[in-house]
Every structure is written in C-alpha cells, then in structure tokens.
VEXTORZA-607500 format. One line per 3 residues: number of its first residue (from 1); their letters; for each residue x, y, z of N, C-alpha, C, O, CB. Coordinates in nm, 3 decimals. Glycine has a CB too. Example, Ala and Ser with C-alpha at 12.3 -4.5 7.8 and 13.67 -1.06 7.14 Angstrom:
BEGIN
1 = as = 1.319,-0.569,0.780,1.230,-0.450,0.780,1.320,-0.330,0.780,1.424,-0.332,0.846,1.131,-0.447,0.905  1.285,-0.225,0.708,1.367,-0.106,0.714,1.290,0.003,0.787,1.341,0.114,0.804,1.408,-0.060,0.572
REM end
This chain:
BEGIN
1 = mai = -2.263,-0.749,-1.306,-2.148,-0.686,-1.242,-2.183,-0.543,-1.204,-2.267,-0.480,-1.268,-2.023,-0.689,-1.334  -2.119,-0.493,-1.102,-2.144,-0.358,-1.051,-2.119,-0.251,-1.158,-2.189,-0.150,-1.162,-2.057,-0.329,-0.930  -2.021,-0.273,-1.245,-1.991,-0.174,-1.348,-2.108,-0.161,-1.446,-2.144,-0.050,-1.485,-1.862,-0.213,-1.424
4 = sqa = -2.166,-0.272,-1.485,-2.282,-0.267,-1.575,-2.397,-0.191,-1.511,-2.463,-0.110,-1.577,-2.328,-0.409,-1.611  -2.421,-0.217,-1.384,-2.529,-0.148,-1.312,-2.498,0.001,-1.300,-2.588,0.084,-1.312,-2.549,-0.209,-1.173  -2.371,0.035,-1.276,-2.333,0.176,-1.266,-2.357,0.248,-1.398,-2.403,0.362,-1.400,-2.184,0.190,-1.224
7 = isa = -2.327,0.182,-1.509,-2.351,0.243,-1.640,-2.501,0.264,-1.660,-2.544,0.372,-1.700,-2.293,0.155,-1.755  -2.578,0.163,-1.632,-2.723,0.170,-1.650,-2.786,0.282,-1.568,-2.875,0.353,-1.616,-2.787,0.037,-1.612  -2.739,0.297,-1.443,-2.796,0.397,-1.353,-2.720,0.530,-1.355,-2.757,0.623,-1.284,-2.798,0.343,-1.211
10 = khl = -2.615,0.539,-1.438,-2.531,0.660,-1.451,-2.472,0.703,-1.316,-2.482,0.819,-1.276,-2.614,0.775,-1.509  -2.411,0.606,-1.248,-2.342,0.634,-1.121,-2.192,0.644,-1.145,-2.136,0.570,-1.226,-2.371,0.524,-1.016  -2.128,0.738,-1.076,-1.983,0.749,-1.081,-1.920,0.627,-1.016,-1.981,0.563,-0.930,-1.935,0.879,-1.013
13 = itf = -1.798,0.595,-1.058,-1.720,0.485,-1.002,-1.586,0.541,-0.957,-1.530,0.628,-1.023,-1.701,0.368,-1.106  -1.536,0.491,-0.844,-1.401,0.527,-0.800,-1.320,0.399,-0.785,-1.374,0.294,-0.751,-1.404,0.608,-0.666  -1.190,0.408,-0.811,-1.100,0.292,-0.801,-0.956,0.340,-0.807,-0.929,0.455,-0.841,-1.129,0.189,-0.916
16 = syd = -0.863,0.250,-0.773,-0.722,0.281,-0.789,-0.672,0.218,-0.919,-0.716,0.110,-0.957,-0.638,0.230,-0.666  -0.581,0.288,-0.985,-0.528,0.242,-1.114,-0.392,0.306,-1.133,-0.379,0.428,-1.124,-0.625,0.276,-1.234  -0.291,0.227,-1.160,-0.154,0.278,-1.178,-0.108,0.365,-1.061,-0.036,0.463,-1.081,-0.145,0.358,-1.308
19 = gfm = -0.150,0.328,-0.940,-0.105,0.402,-0.822,-0.181,0.529,-0.791,-0.144,0.604,-0.700,0.036,0.435,-0.836  -0.287,0.556,-0.866,-0.367,0.678,-0.845,-0.512,0.641,-0.821,-0.564,0.546,-0.880,-0.356,0.773,-0.967  -0.578,0.716,-0.734,-0.723,0.704,-0.719,-0.786,0.780,-0.836,-0.738,0.887,-0.875,-0.773,0.760,-0.580
22 = rtv = -0.891,0.724,-0.891,-0.961,0.786,-1.005,-1.111,0.788,-0.977,-1.163,0.698,-0.911,-0.931,0.709,-1.138  -1.179,0.888,-1.026,-1.324,0.893,-1.025,-1.367,0.914,-1.169,-1.321,1.006,-1.237,-1.379,1.007,-0.931  -1.457,0.826,-1.215,-1.495,0.829,-1.357,-1.646,0.818,-1.377,-1.719,0.770,-1.291,-1.426,0.716,-1.431
25 = eph = -1.688,0.865,-1.492,-1.824,0.842,-1.542,-1.813,0.725,-1.640,-1.757,0.742,-1.748,-1.887,0.974,-1.612  -1.864,0.607,-1.603,-1.850,0.490,-1.691,-1.945,0.498,-1.810,-2.062,0.534,-1.795,-1.876,0.361,-1.611  -1.894,0.465,-1.928,-1.975,0.472,-2.049,-1.989,0.339,-2.122,-2.098,0.304,-2.167,-1.918,0.574,-2.142
28 = tyg = -1.879,0.263,-2.135,-1.882,0.135,-2.206,-1.799,0.032,-2.131,-1.688,0.059,-2.087,-1.830,0.152,-2.350  -1.856,-0.087,-2.116,-1.788,-0.198,-2.049,-1.795,-0.322,-2.137,-1.902,-0.357,-2.186,-1.850,-0.226,-1.909  -1.680,-0.387,-2.156,-1.680,-0.507,-2.238,-1.541,-0.564,-2.255,-1.456,-0.550,-2.167,-1.740,-0.478,-2.373
31 = idg = -1.518,-0.627,-2.369,-1.389,-0.687,-2.403,-1.326,-0.603,-2.514,-1.388,-0.581,-2.618,-1.406,-0.838,-2.447  -1.203,-0.557,-2.490,-1.138,-0.475,-2.593,-1.082,-0.562,-2.704,-1.091,-0.685,-2.697,-1.026,-0.389,-2.530  -1.026,-0.501,-2.805,-0.976,-0.572,-2.922,-0.863,-0.669,-2.894,-0.835,-0.757,-2.976,-0.931,-0.474,-3.022
34 = kgh = -0.798,-0.655,-2.779,-0.688,-0.745,-2.742,-0.734,-0.853,-2.644,-0.653,-0.930,-2.593,-0.573,-0.666,-2.680  -0.866,-0.858,-2.619,-0.921,-0.962,-2.533,-0.924,-0.930,-2.385,-0.953,-1.017,-2.303,-0.844,-1.084,-2.551  -0.895,-0.805,-2.348,-0.899,-0.764,-2.208,-1.038,-0.712,-2.170,-1.102,-0.642,-2.248,-0.793,-0.655,-2.182
37 = eal = -1.083,-0.747,-2.051,-1.205,-0.688,-1.997,-1.171,-0.542,-1.969,-1.073,-0.513,-1.900,-1.255,-0.764,-1.867  -1.251,-0.449,-2.020,-1.214,-0.308,-2.015,-1.334,-0.217,-1.993,-1.449,-0.254,-2.012,-1.144,-0.269,-2.142  -1.301,-0.095,-1.951,-1.401,0.010,-1.927,-1.358,0.137,-1.998,-1.247,0.185,-1.976,-1.420,0.036,-1.775
40 = raf = -1.444,0.192,-2.081,-1.423,0.325,-2.139,-1.499,0.421,-2.049,-1.618,0.405,-2.026,-1.473,0.334,-2.290  -1.428,0.521,-1.999,-1.489,0.613,-1.904,-1.429,0.752,-1.921,-1.321,0.770,-1.975,-1.469,0.563,-1.761  -1.504,0.849,-1.872,-1.456,0.987,-1.868,-1.409,1.014,-1.727,-1.491,1.017,-1.634,-1.566,1.090,-1.914
43 = qva = -1.279,1.034,-1.708,-1.225,1.061,-1.575,-1.255,1.205,-1.537,-1.226,1.298,-1.612,-1.073,1.034,-1.570  -1.314,1.222,-1.418,-1.351,1.356,-1.370,-1.265,1.403,-1.253,-1.263,1.522,-1.222,-1.497,1.358,-1.329  -1.194,1.309,-1.188,-1.109,1.346,-1.074,-1.005,1.237,-1.051,-1.023,1.122,-1.092,-1.194,1.368,-0.946
46 = ggs = -0.898,1.276,-0.985,-0.794,1.181,-0.950,-0.666,1.205,-1.027,-0.653,1.305,-1.098,-0.842,1.041,-0.973  -0.573,1.112,-1.013,-0.442,1.126,-1.076,-0.429,1.046,-1.203,-0.522,0.976,-1.245,-0.336,1.086,-0.981  -0.310,1.058,-1.265,-0.284,0.986,-1.389,-0.136,0.991,-1.420,-0.072,1.095,-1.402,-0.367,1.045,-1.506
49 = nsg = -0.079,0.881,-1.466,0.062,0.879,-1.508,0.086,0.974,-1.624,0.194,1.032,-1.635,0.104,0.738,-1.547  -0.013,0.990,-1.710,0.002,1.073,-1.830,-0.003,1.222,-1.797,0.035,1.306,-1.879,-0.107,1.040,-1.931  -0.049,1.255,-1.676,-0.066,1.396,-1.640,-0.199,1.452,-1.686,-0.232,1.567,-1.657,0.045,1.478,-1.700
52 = efv = -0.278,1.371,-1.757,-0.411,1.412,-1.800,-0.510,1.362,-1.695,-0.547,1.245,-1.694,-0.447,1.356,-1.943  -0.551,1.451,-1.606,-0.635,1.413,-1.493,-0.783,1.408,-1.527,-0.862,1.348,-1.454,-0.613,1.509,-1.380  -0.822,1.471,-1.637,-0.961,1.473,-1.681,-0.964,1.435,-1.828,-0.883,1.483,-1.908,-1.028,1.613,-1.656
55 = gwk = -1.058,1.348,-1.864,-1.073,1.313,-2.005,-1.106,1.167,-2.026,-1.119,1.090,-1.931,-0.948,1.346,-2.079  -1.120,1.130,-2.154,-1.154,0.993,-2.193,-1.037,0.900,-2.171,-0.923,0.932,-2.206,-1.198,0.988,-2.339  -1.066,0.782,-2.111,-0.962,0.682,-2.086,-1.021,0.543,-2.101,-1.141,0.521,-2.085,-0.901,0.700,-1.946
58 = lfh = -0.932,0.448,-2.133,-0.969,0.308,-2.139,-0.892,0.237,-2.027,-0.769,0.241,-2.023,-0.937,0.245,-2.281  -0.965,0.172,-1.937,-0.906,0.105,-1.823,-0.924,-0.046,-1.835,-1.032,-0.093,-1.871,-0.967,0.156,-1.691  -0.819,-0.123,-1.804,-0.831,-0.268,-1.797,-0.883,-0.305,-1.659,-0.825,-0.265,-1.558,-0.693,-0.338,-1.827
61 = ise = -0.991,-0.381,-1.655,-1.056,-0.417,-1.529,-0.958,-0.489,-1.436,-0.962,-0.466,-1.315,-1.178,-0.507,-1.556  -0.872,-0.574,-1.489,-0.778,-0.651,-1.406,-0.680,-0.562,-1.331,-0.620,-0.606,-1.232,-0.701,-0.749,-1.493  -0.662,-0.439,-1.376,-0.569,-0.346,-1.312,-0.639,-0.246,-1.220,-0.574,-0.162,-1.157,-0.489,-0.272,-1.418
64 = mgg = -0.771,-0.253,-1.212,-0.849,-0.162,-1.128,-0.864,-0.225,-0.989,-0.904,-0.340,-0.977,-0.990,-0.133,-1.190  -0.831,-0.148,-0.885,-0.844,-0.199,-0.748,-0.947,-0.121,-0.669,-0.965,-0.001,-0.690,-0.712,-0.194,-0.678  -1.014,-0.189,-0.577,-1.108,-0.122,-0.487,-1.220,-0.051,-0.559,-1.254,0.062,-0.524,-1.036,-0.025,-0.403
67 = itv = -1.278,-0.115,-0.659,-1.386,-0.054,-0.738,-1.507,-0.029,-0.648,-1.559,-0.121,-0.585,-1.425,-0.144,-0.858  -1.551,0.097,-0.644,-1.667,0.135,-0.564,-1.762,0.217,-0.649,-1.722,0.316,-0.712,-1.623,0.216,-0.438  -1.887,0.175,-0.652,-1.990,0.253,-0.721,-2.040,0.358,-0.622,-2.084,0.324,-0.512,-2.109,0.161,-0.773
70 = lpt = -2.032,0.483,-0.661,-2.072,0.594,-0.574,-2.221,0.624,-0.589,-2.281,0.592,-0.692,-1.989,0.719,-0.607  -2.281,0.686,-0.487,-2.421,0.725,-0.500,-2.441,0.844,-0.595,-2.553,0.870,-0.640,-2.478,0.758,-0.362  -2.334,0.917,-0.624,-2.340,1.033,-0.712,-2.367,0.990,-0.855,-2.308,0.894,-0.904,-2.209,1.114,-0.704
73 = tfh = -2.456,1.061,-0.922,-2.490,1.029,-1.061,-2.443,1.140,-1.155,-2.413,1.251,-1.112,-2.641,1.007,-1.076  -2.438,1.107,-1.284,-2.414,1.206,-1.389,-2.535,1.202,-1.482,-2.607,1.102,-1.485,-2.279,1.177,-1.468  -2.557,1.309,-1.556,-2.683,1.323,-1.628,-2.682,1.267,-1.770,-2.777,1.201,-1.812,-2.720,1.466,-1.633
76 = nar = -2.577,1.294,-1.845,-2.575,1.256,-1.986,-2.439,1.201,-2.025,-2.342,1.215,-1.951,-2.611,1.376,-2.074  -2.435,1.138,-2.141,-2.306,1.094,-2.196,-2.221,1.218,-2.223,-2.272,1.323,-2.263,-2.326,1.009,-2.326  -2.092,1.204,-2.201,-2.000,1.314,-2.227,-1.984,1.339,-2.376,-2.002,1.249,-2.459,-1.863,1.285,-2.164
79 = hgy = -1.950,1.464,-2.409,-1.922,1.501,-2.547,-1.810,1.412,-2.600,-1.710,1.391,-2.532,-1.883,1.653,-2.559  -1.827,1.360,-2.718,-1.728,1.273,-2.779,-1.756,1.125,-2.761,-1.686,1.040,-2.816,-1.593,1.304,-2.723  -1.861,1.093,-2.683,-1.896,0.952,-2.661,-1.955,0.895,-2.789,-2.035,0.959,-2.857,-1.995,0.937,-2.543
82 = krg = -1.913,0.772,-2.821,-1.966,0.702,-2.938,-2.019,0.566,-2.896,-1.942,0.481,-2.852,-1.858,0.688,-3.048  -2.148,0.547,-2.910,-2.206,0.413,-2.886,-2.144,0.316,-2.983,-2.112,0.351,-3.096,-2.362,0.415,-2.900  -2.128,0.191,-2.938,-2.067,0.092,-3.025,-1.918,0.116,-3.043,-1.862,0.092,-3.150,-2.135,0.092,-3.161
85 = dka = -1.852,0.163,-2.937,-1.709,0.194,-2.934,-1.629,0.087,-3.009,-1.633,-0.031,-2.973,-1.659,0.207,-2.788  -1.556,0.126,-3.112,-1.481,0.033,-3.198,-1.361,-0.029,-3.127,-1.303,-0.125,-3.178,-1.435,0.105,-3.323  -1.322,0.023,-3.010,-1.211,-0.036,-2.934,-1.253,-0.169,-2.870,-1.169,-0.245,-2.823,-1.163,0.062,-2.824
88 = fsr = -1.384,-0.196,-2.870,-1.436,-0.316,-2.806,-1.480,-0.421,-2.910,-1.547,-0.389,-3.008,-1.555,-0.280,-2.715  -1.440,-0.546,-2.886,-1.485,-0.655,-2.973,-1.619,-0.710,-2.923,-1.695,-0.770,-2.998,-1.378,-0.767,-2.980  -1.646,-0.689,-2.793,-1.772,-0.730,-2.734,-1.811,-0.629,-2.626,-1.728,-0.592,-2.543,-1.762,-0.875,-2.675
91 = iya = -1.936,-0.584,-2.628,-1.984,-0.486,-2.532,-2.089,-0.550,-2.442,-2.187,-0.607,-2.490,-2.042,-0.361,-2.603  -2.066,-0.539,-2.310,-2.162,-0.591,-2.211,-2.261,-0.484,-2.167,-2.378,-0.514,-2.143,-2.087,-0.646,-2.089  -2.215,-0.360,-2.157,-2.302,-0.249,-2.113,-2.249,-0.120,-2.174,-2.129,-0.100,-2.186,-2.307,-0.240,-1.954
94 = ql = -2.342,-0.032,-2.211,-2.305,0.101,-2.264,-2.420,0.195,-2.244,-2.535,0.154,-2.231,-2.265,0.095,-2.414  -2.388,0.325,-2.241,-2.493,0.426,-2.230,-2.571,0.430,-2.360,-2.665,0.509,-2.373,-2.434,0.566,-2.197
REM end
C-alpha cells in the first residue's frame, strides 16, 4: 500500500479527514485495538475539528479521502514517537 511505502521512504501524505485537508508525517500503519485500519502520524499542516492543527493523531484509513503521497520528505521520527505503538494490535509498517 502507498502508506507503507510513504513510511519507508519518509514521504509526507496529504488527505481529507473530517472535512479538513491534512498533511502528515506518517509513522505507524496497521490495525488499531478496535480492529480499524489506522495511521499514527504527526500532522504538520491543515485543519482539525479539535482545533489542534499540529501534533500526534490517529486516523482511521476508512475515513481518509484522496490520499496522496507527496514528493516532500521528512528526516527523522518526531519527538514522542514510540516504535511498537501500543494503540495497534497489528503493525504493517513503522519508522
């Protein structure tokens, strides 16, 4: 999947979610504890219902629209990233 490749190559991803365009640095992709396909990412731009436009977020893949892997890359995992994220019951890709 494109998300796994984006994580591996450290490419930013953009998509719509909850009526807002988002740009994120993807860190972990897999199945969350409730059985949803999900992405843990650090949002760097875009909107948010919570009013938190930048920061760590968990997105359900089924609610993400127009997923586009951007040519822009990021260099390192963001501060606070934890490999083996406990929110996931199964991990397909991670930094």
